[in-house]
C-alpha positions as CSV (number, residue, x, y, z in Angstrom):
1,X,-330.9,78.7,-6.7
2,X,-329.8,80.8,-9.7
3,X,-326.5,81.7,-7.9
4,X,-325.9,78.0,-7.1
5,X,-326.5,77.0,-10.7
6,X,-324.2,79.7,-12.0
7,X,-321.5,78.6,-9.6
8,X,-321.8,75.0,-10.6
9,X,-321.6,76.0,-14.3
10,X,-318.5,78.1,-13.6
11,X,-316.8,75.3,-11.7
12,X,-317.7,72.8,-14.5
13,X,-316.4,75.1,-17.2
14,X,-313.1,75.6,-15.3
15,X,-312.8,71.9,-14.8
16,X,-313.2,71.3,-18.6
17,X,-310.6,74.0,-19.3
18,X,-308.2,72.4,-16.8
19,X,-308.6,68.9,-18.3
20,X,-308.0,70.2,-21.9
21,X,-305.0,72.2,-20.8
22,X,-303.6,69.1,-19.0
23,X,-304.1,66.9,-22.0
24,X,-302.6,69.4,-24.4
25,X,-299.7,70.5,-22.3
26,X,-299.0,67.6,-20.0
27,X,-298.2,67.6,-16.3
28,X,-295.1,69.8,-16.5
29,X,-295.7,72.1,-19.5
30,X,-295.0,75.2,-17.4
31,X,-291.7,73.8,-16.3
32,X,-290.7,72.7,-19.8
33,X,-291.5,76.2,-21.1
34,X,-289.3,77.8,-18.3
35,X,-286.5,75.4,-19.1
36,X,-286.7,76.2,-22.8
37,X,-286.7,80.0,-22.1
38,X,-283.8,79.8,-19.6
39,X,-281.8,77.4,-21.8
40,X,-281.8,80.0,-24.6
41,X,-284.1,77.9,-26.8
42,X,-285.9,81.0,-28.0
43,X,-289.0,82.9,-27.1
44,X,-291.7,80.6,-25.7
45,X,-295.2,81.2,-26.7
46,X,-294.7,84.3,-28.9
47,X,-297.6,84.9,-31.3
48,X,-300.5,82.6,-32.2
49,X,-299.7,79.0,-33.0
50,X,-299.5,78.0,-36.6
51,X,-301.8,75.5,-38.3
52,X,-299.1,72.9,-38.3
53,X,-298.5,73.2,-34.6
54,X,-302.3,73.2,-33.9
55,X,-302.8,70.0,-36.0
56,X,-299.9,68.4,-34.2
57,X,-301.3,69.2,-30.8
58,X,-304.7,67.8,-31.9
59,X,-303.1,64.6,-33.1
60,X,-301.3,64.3,-29.8
61,X,-304.5,64.9,-27.9
62,X,-306.3,62.3,-29.9
63,X,-303.5,59.8,-29.1
64,X,-303.7,60.5,-25.4
65,X,-307.5,60.6,-25.2
66,X,-308.7,57.1,-25.8
67,X,-312.2,56.4,-27.1
68,X,-313.5,55.6,-23.6
69,X,-312.5,59.0,-22.3
70,X,-314.8,60.8,-24.8
71,X,-317.7,59.5,-22.6
72,X,-316.3,61.5,-19.7
73,X,-315.7,64.5,-22.0
74,X,-319.3,64.4,-23.2
75,X,-320.5,64.1,-19.6
76,X,-318.6,67.3,-18.7
77,X,-320.1,69.1,-21.7
78,X,-323.6,68.0,-20.7
79,X,-322.9,68.9,-17.1
80,X,-322.1,72.4,-18.1
81,X,-325.1,72.7,-20.4
82,X,-327.5,71.2,-17.9
83,X,-326.0,72.5,-14.7
84,X,-326.0,69.0,-13.1
85,X,-323.5,66.5,-11.9
86,X,-325.5,63.5,-13.2
87,X,-324.0,63.6,-16.7
88,X,-320.5,63.5,-15.2
89,X,-321.4,60.4,-13.2
90,X,-322.9,58.7,-16.2
91,X,-319.9,59.6,-18.3
92,X,-317.5,58.2,-15.7
93,X,-319.6,55.0,-15.5
94,X,-319.3,54.6,-19.3
95,X,-315.5,54.8,-19.3
96,X,-314.8,51.1,-18.2
97,X,-317.5,49.9,-20.5
98,X,-316.0,51.6,-23.6
99,X,-312.6,50.5,-22.6
100,X,-313.8,46.9,-22.6
101,X,-315.3,47.4,-26.0
102,X,-312.0,48.9,-27.3
103,X,-309.9,46.1,-25.9
104,X,-312.2,43.5,-27.3
105,X,-312.0,45.1,-30.7
106,X,-308.2,45.2,-30.5
107,X,-308.1,41.5,-29.5
108,X,-310.3,40.6,-32.4
109,X,-308.1,42.4,-34.9
110,X,-305.0,40.7,-33.4
111,X,-306.8,37.3,-33.7
112,X,-307.7,37.9,-37.3
113,X,-304.1,39.0,-38.1
114,X,-302.7,35.9,-36.5
115,X,-305.1,33.7,-38.4
116,X,-303.9,35.2,-41.7
117,X,-300.3,34.7,-40.6
118,X,-300.9,31.0,-39.9
119,X,-302.4,30.6,-43.3
120,X,-299.4,32.3,-44.8
121,X,-297.1,30.0,-42.8
122,X,-298.8,26.9,-44.2
123,X,-298.5,28.2,-47.8
124,X,-294.9,29.3,-47.4
125,X,-293.9,26.0,-45.7
126,X,-295.5,24.0,-48.5
127,X,-293.5,26.0,-51.1
128,X,-290.3,25.5,-49.2
129,X,-290.8,21.8,-49.0
130,X,-291.6,21.6,-52.7
131,X,-288.4,23.5,-53.4
132,X,-286.4,20.6,-51.9
133,X,-285.7,21.8,-48.4
134,X,-285.9,19.5,-45.4
135,X,-288.9,20.1,-43.1
136,X,-286.9,21.6,-40.3
137,X,-285.0,24.0,-42.5
138,X,-288.2,24.8,-44.5
139,X,-290.0,25.6,-41.2
140,X,-287.2,28.0,-40.2
141,X,-287.4,29.9,-43.4
142,X,-291.3,30.0,-43.7
143,X,-291.6,31.1,-40.0
144,X,-289.3,34.0,-40.6
145,X,-291.1,35.1,-43.8
146,X,-294.7,34.8,-42.4
147,X,-294.5,35.3,-38.7
148,X,-297.2,32.8,-38.2
149,X,-295.8,31.3,-35.0
150,X,-296.3,34.5,-33.0
151,X,-294.8,34.7,-29.5
152,X,-293.9,31.0,-29.6
153,X,-291.6,31.3,-32.7
154,X,-288.4,31.0,-30.7
155,X,-289.6,27.8,-29.0
156,X,-290.8,26.1,-32.2
157,X,-287.7,27.1,-34.2
158,X,-285.5,25.8,-31.5
159,X,-287.3,22.4,-31.6
160,X,-287.0,22.3,-35.4
161,X,-283.3,23.3,-35.3
162,X,-282.1,20.9,-32.6
163,X,-284.4,17.9,-33.3
164,X,-286.9,18.5,-30.6
165,X,-290.6,17.8,-30.4
166,X,-291.9,20.1,-33.2
167,X,-295.5,18.9,-33.1
168,X,-295.6,19.4,-29.3
169,X,-294.2,22.9,-29.7
170,X,-296.7,23.7,-32.4
171,X,-299.5,22.5,-30.2
172,X,-298.4,24.8,-27.5
173,X,-298.2,27.7,-30.0
174,X,-301.7,26.9,-31.1
175,X,-303.0,28.1,-27.7
176,X,-302.6,31.7,-28.8
177,X,-305.9,33.3,-29.9
178,X,-306.2,32.9,-33.7
179,X,-303.4,30.3,-34.0
180,X,-305.6,27.3,-33.7
181,X,-304.6,26.3,-37.3
182,X,-301.2,25.3,-35.9
183,X,-302.8,22.2,-34.5
184,X,-303.5,21.1,-38.1
185,X,-299.8,21.9,-38.9
186,X,-298.7,19.8,-36.0
187,X,-300.8,16.9,-37.2
188,X,-299.4,17.2,-40.7
189,X,-295.9,17.3,-39.4
190,X,-296.4,14.2,-37.2
191,X,-298.0,12.2,-40.0
192,X,-295.2,13.2,-42.5
193,X,-292.4,12.4,-40.1
194,X,-293.8,9.2,-38.6
195,X,-295.5,7.6,-41.7
196,X,-293.5,9.2,-44.5
197,X,-296.6,10.9,-46.0
198,X,-296.2,14.0,-48.2
199,X,-296.0,17.1,-46.1
200,X,-296.6,19.5,-48.9
201,X,-299.9,17.9,-49.9
202,X,-301.2,17.9,-46.4
203,X,-300.2,21.6,-46.0
204,X,-302.1,22.4,-49.2
205,X,-305.2,20.8,-47.8
206,X,-304.8,22.5,-44.5
207,X,-304.3,25.9,-46.1
208,X,-307.4,25.5,-48.2
209,X,-309.4,24.5,-45.2
210,X,-308.2,27.5,-43.1
211,X,-308.9,29.9,-46.0
212,X,-312.4,28.5,-46.4
213,X,-313.1,28.9,-42.7
214,X,-311.8,32.5,-42.7
215,X,-313.9,33.4,-45.7
216,X,-316.9,31.9,-44.1
217,X,-316.3,33.9,-41.0
218,X,-315.8,37.1,-43.0
219,X,-319.1,36.5,-44.9
220,X,-320.9,36.1,-41.6
221,X,-319.4,39.3,-40.3
222,X,-320.6,41.1,-43.4
223,X,-324.1,39.7,-42.9
224,X,-324.1,40.8,-39.3
225,X,-322.9,44.3,-40.0
226,X,-326.4,45.4,-40.8
227,X,-327.7,44.2,-37.4
228,X,-324.8,46.0,-35.6
229,X,-325.5,49.2,-37.5
230,X,-329.2,49.1,-36.7
231,X,-328.4,48.6,-33.0
232,X,-326.0,51.5,-32.9
233,X,-328.5,53.7,-34.8
234,X,-331.3,52.9,-32.3
235,X,-328.9,53.6,-29.4
236,X,-328.3,57.1,-30.8
237,X,-332.0,58.0,-31.1
238,X,-332.2,59.4,-27.6
239,X,-329.4,61.8,-28.4
240,X,-331.3,62.9,-31.5
241,X,-334.4,63.4,-29.4
242,X,-332.6,65.6,-27.0
243,X,-331.2,67.7,-29.8
244,X,-334.6,68.1,-31.4
245,X,-336.2,69.0,-28.1
246,X,-333.5,71.7,-27.5
247,X,-334.0,73.1,-31.0
248,X,-337.8,73.4,-30.3
249,X,-337.1,75.3,-27.1
250,X,-338.4,72.6,-24.8
251,X,-335.2,72.5,-22.6
252,X,-335.1,68.7,-22.2
253,X,-331.9,68.7,-20.2
254,X,-333.6,70.8,-17.5
255,X,-336.6,68.5,-17.4
256,X,-334.4,65.3,-17.2
257,X,-331.9,66.6,-14.7
258,X,-333.8,68.9,-12.4
259,X,-337.3,67.3,-12.0
260,X,-338.3,64.1,-10.2
261,X,-340.2,62.8,-13.2
262,X,-337.4,63.6,-15.5
263,X,-334.8,61.8,-13.3
264,X,-337.1,58.8,-13.2
265,X,-337.5,58.8,-17.0
266,X,-333.7,59.1,-17.3
267,X,-333.1,56.2,-15.0
268,X,-335.6,53.9,-16.6
269,X,-334.6,55.0,-20.1
270,X,-331.0,54.4,-19.4
271,X,-331.7,50.9,-18.0
272,X,-333.8,50.0,-21.0
273,X,-331.2,51.4,-23.4
274,X,-328.5,49.3,-21.8
275,X,-330.6,46.2,-21.8
276,X,-331.5,46.6,-25.4
277,X,-327.9,47.1,-26.5
278,X,-326.9,44.0,-24.4
279,X,-329.6,41.9,-25.9
280,X,-328.8,43.0,-29.5
281,X,-325.1,42.3,-29.0
282,X,-325.9,39.0,-27.4
283,X,-327.9,37.9,-30.5
284,X,-325.0,39.0,-32.7
285,X,-322.4,37.1,-30.6
286,X,-324.7,34.0,-30.6
287,X,-324.8,34.1,-34.4
288,X,-321.0,34.4,-34.6
289,X,-320.5,31.5,-32.2
290,X,-323.0,29.3,-34.1
């Protein structure tokens, strides 16, 4: 049993070293070093690396290793420490979940950035109209300055330049996440063109409404930040418990990974932990939706 445990620990350690070497050097680092040496590019790998080279390699590693892969790295470390394959399986299962969280955060930031760009577009367009430009020409200039039309900018600007259906193009552009305010711009444009109403005045009211909505959402996010922090802190308590148990000499990893009762507690605790995090995030998302 001891020999098997030592063998597993050795294999896990070699796997960790191989993964780190792959991330630091890439797939063909040996071939690149040989090409550099044979091409007369100087001595390859002479002396210890400088701090600047080490910092550059660490930054490159962080760029390659997305946040979700840290779950697998932590699983490998725990697998070596506990001499069990269970942490590796759990870490691999956490990779798609963390990737989903990262992509959702990226989409939320893109949505918030597009909302700000739409507000800037409304303000810039109102200023251009007040300066005496025609609506089509003003839209061309304001869209270039603010970027509020996003991926649909070419379509909307073509409609404005050649006398097309600008409100219809704006309505299509409003389907982008965060660009819903373009529906209000389309309504202002249609009213101004069809009924001769003041476009600048309508744009001012639209900009004020969009800013108020964004500020209200930001205030809600600030109020919910405490609930998110509490949920994350509670999620990290089991890790703190394992660290305290190890410091007291109780060897909690051996109990959890190599005994039937420990595996049962690990399974039930993991399910309850996941259920609690899901329920807390569901409450937060429900508050945001309301």
